[in-house]
N, C-alpha and C positions, 0 to 999 in steps of 0.2 A: 503388463509389460510396459516398461517405460518408453515414452515418445521421444526418440533424440532425433533432432534435426541435423541436416548436413549444413557445414558452412560454405558459402558461395562467395566467389569474388565477383564484383561488379565494376565496369568502367567508372572511373572517378568523373568522367564529364557527364555521366547519367544524373548525377547530383549537381554538380558545379560546371554548366556549359562553357563558361569562360573562364580562364585563369585569374586574370586581373580584375574582371569586373564581379565575379562571384566568389572564387576560392579565397583571394587575399583579404578581402573584407570579412569574409567568415573567420579565416584563422586568425584575424586580428582580435576578434571578439572570443576566439576559442585556444588561446595560447595554453590554456591549461593541459592540453595533450602534450604539448612540447615539456612545460614544467614537469609533468609527471615522467615522461620519457628520460629527461637528462637530469632531474632532481633540481631544477631552478625555481626561482621566484622572480616573477617581473613585475615591476611597477606598473600603475594603471595608464601612464601617459605613453601610449604605443602610436606610432606613427606609420602611414602607408605611403608609397609612390614617392618617397623622399628623393628630390633631384640630388644627383652627382653628375656634374656636366651634363652631356647628352643623354644619360642614362638615367632610370628610376629604381631605386632599391624597393623591393617589394614592401618588407616590414622592417622597420627599425625600434627595437624595444631597449628598456635598460632593467638589468637585474636589481633586486634589493639591494645588493652591495656596491652597487654602482658600475657595473660593467656594461659596455656598450655591446649591443648585439644586432648583427645583420643577418636577416634571413631572406635567402633567395629561393624561390618556389618555381617549380616548373612541371607541366604534365609531361605525360610519355616518358621517354629515355634521357637521361642527364646528358649533356654535350658541354663542348669547349666553350662554346659561346658564353653560357650562363657561367661557367668557372671563371672566365676572364673577366666578366662583370662583377662577380662576387669579388674578386681581388680588387677591381677598381673601386668597388664602394667600402672594402676593408680600408684601404689606403684614404680615400676621399673623407669617410666618415671617422677614421682612427678607432676602427671596431676592435674589441678585444675578444669577441666571439664570432664566428660565422656558422650558420647552419644551412644546410644546401638540402633542399626538399626536392624529391623527384620519385617517381612510380618506379624507376630502375637505374641501376648505376653500372657501368662497364667497369672492368679490371683496371683499366687505364686511369678513370677519374678517382678509383678509391685509392689506387697507387699513389696519385698525385697528393691527395689530402693527407695520406699517411705519412707522405715524404715532408709536406709542409709542417705537420705537427712535430717530426722528428727534427726538423731545423730550427723551428720557433724557439723563442726563449721560454724559460721555465713556466712563465704564468701565462702571457698572452703573445699574438693572437692564437686562439685555438679553433680547430676546425671540427665540424661535424657534418656527417652524410645520414639523412634519414630517408629511406624507403617507406612511400606511404600507399596506401590502398584502401578501397573500401569493401566491406564484408557484409553480409546478412546472413542470418539463421533463420531458416525457413521464410516465413513472411515479415520478418521483423524489418524495424527502420534499418537503414544504413548504418554503419558504423566504421569510423575511422581505424585504421591499423597502421601502426608505426613500428617500424624496425630498424635499430640502429646499425648502419652499415660501418661507419667510421667514427671513433672518437679518439681522443688522446689516450696513450698507453696508461697513464697514471690517473685518468679521470675517475674511475671508479673507488680506486683508494681515496682521491682527493675528497670525494663525494661523502665518502663514510665518514673520513676525520672531521669534515665541516658538521656532518649531522651529530656525530659523537659531541663535538665542542658546542654545537647549539643547545643539544639537549643538556648538557652539563652546565651550561648558564642559566637555561631555563629553571634547573633545579635548584642551583645556587640562588636565584632570585626568589625561588619559592620557600626554601629553607629560611632564606634571610627574612623575608616578611613574616613568616609564622615565629619565628624565635623573638623577632623584634616585639610582637604582640604578647606573646608569651612571657617574656621578661616583665613587661609592664604589669600584666596580670598576676604573675607569681610575685612580684615585688610588693603587691599591696596586702599579701598576707604573710611573706616571710622576707628575709633579708640577703639571704644566700646569693642571689643574682642582681642584686641592685649594682647599677652603674657596669654591667657586663656589656660587652660589643656583641651584637647579635652575629652568629657564625653563619657562615654560607655552607655548611654541611648539615648532614642528617642528625647531628647529636649535639649536646650543649652539656658540659660536665658541673658537678656541684660537689664540692668537699663534702664528706661525711661528718657528723659529729662525733665519731668514734675517736679513739685514742691513736691509732695508727693511720697512716696515709692511705686512705681509701677514696676512691670516687663514687658516687652515683651519677648516673648519667641518664639524661633524657634523651630519648633515642627512638627512630624510625627504624624498625627492623623491615629489610627489603625495600626500603625506601617510602613504606607507606603504612606499617604497623607500628602504631605507638607502643613503646616499651620503656621500662626503667631497666638499667643495666649495671651490674656490679662488675668492675673491671679491675682485675688483680695483675698487676704487672708493672707498676712504677718502681724502677730502680732495684727492683727485688730480681735475683736469679730465677731461672726457669724452676729449680729445685725448690726454693723458697715459696714461690707460687703454687706449686703442685702441693707442698704441705697445707698452707692455708685453705686450699681449693679443698681437699680431701676432708679438713677438719670441719670446714662448713657442711659439706655434704653428709657427714655423721649425722647432722641434724636435719636431714632432707625431710622426713616424714612429718616432723612438727612445722618446719617452714612451707610445706604444701598444704598444710591444713588450713593456713591463712593465706598463702600466695599460691593458689592453684595454677596449674600449668608452667610452673617453673622449667626453664631450660638450661640444663648443665653443660656448658661448652668446655671441655677438655682436650683440645688438640695436642697429641703428643710432640707434634713439630713446632708448635708455638711457645713462646716464653710466657706469653700472657694467658689468662684464664677468664671466663666470662660466666656470668650468671644472670640469665634474662628473665624478667617478668613482662611478658607482653599482653596488650589488650586483646579483647576477644574480637574485635573487628577493626579494619583497616580505616583508613581516613584519606579523602581524595583532595584534601587542602581547599575544600570549598568553605566560604565565610559562615555558611549556615552551621556547620557542624564544628566550627573552630573552639568556642567555648566549652562545649562539651570534652574534647580533647583536652584543653586546659584544666579543667576539673578532674579529668582522670587523672591526668600526671601529678595533680597536687595531693589527690587523695592516695595514689598508688604509692609515691615516694614516701608518704607518711607510713603507709604499712610497711613497706620494705624497711625503714630505719627502725620502725618498732620490732620487726623480726631479726633484723641482721646486726644492729648496732651493739646490742650487749654480746652477742657472739664476737664480732670483731673486736671489741673491748677487751674480752676474754683472751684472744688469740695475741693481741699487742702486748698486753701484760705478761703472758708467758715468753 
């Protein structure tokens, strides 16, 4: 039978006897807990006990996108004294974000922070309340437990939007770097991609040598599987693309003998049709495997041309 231990809560002062002398220095070195909870990224230059008039701000940090963050922490229950100090730090330090940390919050403090978020401008300042505690599982070391009590209404949506945008930028840089190197590699063997600007997308087109207007596309299926794609859809109607697709599919057996695992995509709701020849394995965009993918693309498009060009020529003549 599995041995499942019970989670137990322990007083925070058991690990941190003094808030300013013990907890604040520890928090400065462990801001990753707050980063994970609120989906932030802090710069390394974090300050503590920053003087603002007669008071001292516990932690002053800055996010990677330049937003100034005030963190006010206290043990036990949140109180109006710390709320007033936090607002003083916000004004004195021109803060963009204010994070109030306590072991418990009353409804009054929660209502006040929610009200401040509602009346604040669209971007800043924004207010958060984090309820913290220490927990153990059996005889384990203590772990910090964080619950978000207050956050701006649109914060989760904004965080998700920023995460998507960041991922899109990372993908764009990844694809740009790959195609930039591939164009150079391919141009040493053939001329079709010479002087092309590397795209920031997961594909790059090449005109076929057939008589009609068709493109072969070097492409990453699902963002990571190298593939050659024949796209049927330029300026033709949905019916014409359907006819061309079906004429090619009449030769599916012989095509599959030289291009195994061909994928025939004929979505009836789409104008364009696609025929895809994928590589057997994916690629993680490491430099170590880059040249192998380059060469696979070169060899695969040669096979694709040899198999499809005569059929496309025949269709174009008819």
